[in-house]
N, C-alpha and C positions, 0 to 999 in steps of 0.2 A: 304245621303242615301235618296232615294225616299220614302221608307217605313222607319218610325222611328222604328228601331229594338233596343231592350234594353236587357240588361241581365235579365234572368228569363222568358223572353217570349218563346213561343212554335212557331217553324217554321214547316210548312207542305207543301209538293209540290211533283212533280214528280221527282225531283233530289235527294230525300231522300227515303229510304227503310222504315222509320218509322218517326213519328213526332220528332222533335229535340228540346231540350232546350238550348237556348243561355247562355253561361257561360261568354265568353269574346268577345270583339268587338275591332278591331284595324283598323286603316285606313292604306292602302298602297299607297293612292293617286290615282288620276285620277279616281275616281269613283269605285275603288277596295277596298273591305273590307276583313279582314281576320277574320273569326269568329271561336272561340272554341265552339263546340256543344257537347252535350251529348244525345245519344238516350233515349227516354222516356221509353221504354220497355226493351233495352238490356243494358243500362247503359254504353255503349261504347262511349269513347270520340273520337272525330275527329276534325281536324283542316281543315277548307275549305276557299278557296278564291272565292268571289262572286262579280260580278258587279252590279251596280245599277239596271241594267235590269234584271238580274237573281233574285235579292230581290224582285223586283216589281211583279214577277210571282208567289211568294210564299204567302201563307196564313199565316198571323201572329196573333198569339192568345196570349191574357195575361194569365199568369199563376195564376192571382190573382182572387179568385171567386168574382162573382158580387152580388150574392143573389137576382137577379132580378126576380126568378121564382115566380109562383103563390102559394102563402101560402096555399090556400084552396085545392090545389091538394095533400098536404102532409097528408099522413095517418100515425098514430102511431099505 
């Protein structure tokens, strides 16, 4: 896979109607991947087959918070 996609990451792109969380990944060979995805807003499961080229067009976001923000901007 050109972009390293792992379970728990969020995929965004024109081929999806909403951001999708990766649940499962299986190879189908020859640069084709079978992904089990769940919609972030709808919680709808879907299984899709994507090529390396299609995956490289997606935005891959980590679902783990980084806490890199400026703490001085936080107001309680």
